[in-house]
N, C-alpha and C positions, 0 to 999 in steps of 0.2 A: 433507507439511506438517502440523504438529501444531496443535491448538487454540491452544496458547500462542503459536506463530508468527503465527497468524491474528489473535489479539487484539493482539499487539504491532504488527503491520502496520496494523491498524485505528486504533490509538492514534497511530501515526506519521502516518497519513493525516489524521486529525482535527486533530492539532496543527499540521501544516504546510500544510494546505489554505488557510488564511486569511492566512498570512504571505507576505511577498514573496520566498519561496524555493520551490524546486521540490519538491513533494511526491512527484512521480514519481522524482526523483533520489534522495531519501531512501529510498523503497521499494526502488529498485534496489540501493542500497548495502547496505541491510539484507539483502536476498535474496542478494546476492553473498557477504557475510561469514558468513552462516549456512548457505550451501550450498543455498539454496532457489531456484535459478535454473532456467531452462528454460521449457517451454511452460506448465506448470501455474502457475508464478509469474507469467507474463505474463497469463494468463487471470484470475488472482486480482487482479492490479493493475487490470485493466480493470473487474472487478466492483466493486472499491473506489471507483474513479472514478465509475462509474455510480451507485453508492449515494450518493456525495456530491452528484452532480448532481441526483438525485431528491430528496434532502433539502433542497436549496437552492430548489427550485421551490415 
């Protein structure tokens, strides 16, 4: 995964976290269409959600 992919996924997470839509679903779709699927993408999704959780506290 490149830095560009990480930034785009962070933006997707930030924009969709507070909307009544699934931010996880949008991340999964992005990862699927860009070929960034697998264990590393799953771990990155978990880290994004953890960062959002810590930010909201």
